[in-house]
C-alpha positions as protocol buffer text, in pm:
chain_id: "A"
residue {
  index: 1
  type: MET
  ca { x: 0 y: 0 z: 0 }
}
residue {
  index: 2
  type: SER
  ca { x: 279 y: 246 z: 82 }
}
residue {
  index: 3
  type: PHE
  ca { x: 428 y: 195 z: -267 }
}
residue {
  index: 4
  type: LEU
  ca { x: 99 y: 305 z: -421 }
}
residue {
  index: 5
  type: ARG
  ca { x: 80 y: 611 z: -194 }
}
residue {
  index: 6
  type: GLY
  ca { x: 438 y: 701 z: -289 }
}
residue {
  index: 7
  type: ALA
  ca { x: 361 y: 665 z: -658 }
}
residue {
  index: 8
  type: GLU
  ca { x: 50 y: 882 z: -615 }
}
residue {
  index: 9
  type: PHE
  ca { x: 259 y: 1152 z: -442 }
}
residue {
  index: 10
  type: VAL
  ca { x: 520 y: 1150 z: -721 }
}
residue {
  index: 11
  type: ALA
  ca { x: 246 y: 1177 z: -984 }
}
residue {
  index: 12
  type: ARG
  ca { x: 79 y: 1466 z: -803 }
}
residue {
  index: 13
  type: ALA
  ca { x: 409 y: 1650 z: -750 }
}
residue {
  index: 14
  type: GLN
  ca { x: 530 y: 1606 z: -1107 }
}
residue {
  index: 15
  type: LEU
  ca { x: 203 y: 1661 z: -1290 }
}
residue {
  index: 16
  type: THR
  ca { x: 69 y: 1930 z: -1054 }
}
residue {
  index: 17
  type: TRP
  ca { x: -248 y: 1720 z: -1027 }
}
residue {
  index: 18
  type: HIS
  ca { x: -405 y: 1809 z: -693 }
}
residue {
  index: 19
  type: LYS
  ca { x: -736 y: 1818 z: -523 }
}
residue {
  index: 20
  type: PRO
  ca { x: -822 y: 2178 z: -431 }
}
residue {
  index: 21
  type: VAL
  ca { x: -608 y: 2264 z: -127 }
}
residue {
  index: 22
  type: GLU
  ca { x: -639 y: 2582 z: 77 }
}
residue {
  index: 23
  type: ARG
  ca { x: -321 y: 2764 z: 175 }
}
residue {
  index: 24
  type: GLN
  ca { x: -309 y: 3000 z: 471 }
}
residue {
  index: 25
  type: GLU
  ca { x: -23 y: 3213 z: 600 }
}
residue {
  index: 26
  type: VAL
  ca { x: 78 y: 3140 z: 960 }
}
residue {
  index: 27
  type: GLU
  ca { x: 352 y: 3250 z: 1198 }
}
residue {
  index: 28
  type: ILE
  ca { x: 547 y: 2986 z: 1391 }
}
residue {
  index: 29
  type: PRO
  ca { x: 719 y: 3097 z: 1714 }
}
residue {
  index: 30
  type: VAL
  ca { x: 1082 y: 2977 z: 1736 }
}
residue {
  index: 31
  type: GLU
  ca { x: 1315 y: 3097 z: 2014 }
}
residue {
  index: 32
  type: GLY
  ca { x: 1142 y: 3432 z: 2054 }
}
residue {
  index: 33
  type: GLU
  ca { x: 1116 y: 3495 z: 1678 }
}
residue {
  index: 34
  type: LEU
  ca { x: 816 y: 3454 z: 1450 }
}
residue {
  index: 35
  type: LEU
  ca { x: 880 y: 3263 z: 1129 }
}
residue {
  index: 36
  type: ARG
  ca { x: 645 y: 3325 z: 838 }
}
residue {
  index: 37
  type: ALA
  ca { x: 513 y: 3002 z: 688 }
}
residue {
  index: 38
  type: TYR
  ca { x: 226 y: 2858 z: 488 }
}
residue {
  index: 39
  type: LYS
  ca { x: -3 y: 2584 z: 610 }
}
residue {
  index: 40
  type: TYR
  ca { x: -168 y: 2350 z: 362 }
}
residue {
  index: 41
  type: GLY
  ca { x: -439 y: 2095 z: 437 }
}
residue {
  index: 42
  type: GLU
  ca { x: -549 y: 1922 z: 754 }
}
residue {
  index: 43
  type: ASN
  ca { x: -381 y: 1651 z: 958 }
}
residue {
  index: 44
  type: LEU
  ca { x: -552 y: 1330 z: 848 }
}
residue {
  index: 45
  type: GLU
  ca { x: -238 y: 1121 z: 783 }
}
residue {
  index: 46
  type: GLY
  ca { x: 31 y: 1315 z: 968 }
}
residue {
  index: 47
  type: THR
  ca { x: 229 y: 1638 z: 945 }
}
residue {
  index: 48
  type: VAL
  ca { x: 502 y: 1725 z: 694 }
}
residue {
  index: 49
  type: LEU
  ca { x: 753 y: 2008 z: 737 }
}
residue {
  index: 50
  type: ILE
  ca { x: 903 y: 2140 z: 413 }
}
residue {
  index: 51
  type: VAL
  ca { x: 1224 y: 2342 z: 442 }
}
residue {
  index: 52
  type: HIS
  ca { x: 1295 y: 2546 z: 129 }
}
residue {
  index: 53
  type: GLY
  ca { x: 1674 y: 2552 z: 159 }
}
residue {
  index: 54
  type: MET
  ca { x: 1847 y: 2801 z: -66 }
}
residue {
  index: 55
  type: THR
  ca { x: 1574 y: 2895 z: -314 }
}
residue {
  index: 56
  type: LEU
  ca { x: 1575 y: 3266 z: -398 }
}
residue {
  index: 57
  type: ARG
  ca { x: 1201 y: 3305 z: -342 }
}
residue {
  index: 58
  type: GLY
  ca { x: 1201 y: 3110 z: -14 }
}
residue {
  index: 59
  type: ILE
  ca { x: 854 y: 2995 z: 86 }
}
residue {
  index: 60
  type: ASP
  ca { x: 704 y: 3182 z: -209 }
}
residue {
  index: 61
  type: ASP
  ca { x: 882 y: 2957 z: -462 }
}
residue {
  index: 62
  type: PRO
  ca { x: 619 y: 2793 z: -688 }
}
residue {
  index: 63
  type: ARG
  ca { x: 798 y: 2457 z: -652 }
}
residue {
  index: 64
  type: MET
  ca { x: 752 y: 2470 z: -274 }
}
residue {
  index: 65
  type: ASP
  ca { x: 386 y: 2560 z: -324 }
}
residue {
  index: 66
  type: ASN
  ca { x: 344 y: 2263 z: -558 }
}
residue {
  index: 67
  type: LEU
  ca { x: 513 y: 2027 z: -310 }
}
residue {
  index: 68
  type: GLY
  ca { x: 294 y: 2152 z: -23 }
}
residue {
  index: 69
  type: ARG
  ca { x: -21 y: 2107 z: -226 }
}
residue {
  index: 70
  type: ALA
  ca { x: 86 y: 1758 z: -338 }
}
residue {
  index: 71
  type: PHE
  ca { x: 136 y: 1639 z: 22 }
}
residue {
  index: 72
  type: ALA
  ca { x: -181 y: 1813 z: 144 }
}
residue {
  index: 73
  type: SER
  ca { x: -392 y: 1656 z: -130 }
}
residue {
  index: 74
  type: LEU
  ca { x: -294 y: 1317 z: 18 }
}
residue {
  index: 75
  type: GLY
  ca { x: -428 y: 1418 z: 361 }
}
residue {
  index: 76
  type: PHE
  ca { x: -123 y: 1561 z: 536 }
}
residue {
  index: 77
  type: ALA
  ca { x: -95 y: 1891 z: 718 }
}
residue {
  index: 78
  type: VAL
  ca { x: 201 y: 2069 z: 561 }
}
residue {
  index: 79
  type: TYR
  ca { x: 403 y: 2362 z: 695 }
}
């Protein structure tokens, strides 16, 4: 079953085929600072944290948006 879920995720991420997923901007408190983030989906399967790394657009990179929507369309809460 997990192989099928993995294949579905890859298809959704590569083909940008997603169920409609709402994105909301949130602030996450870390050591006295507030980090701006986006939250996608609801926690039905678990929670996924995506770290953008060195992309120039940071969390606003369309590839990060696509990845968040792909995980969320499978039932994960994504930050």
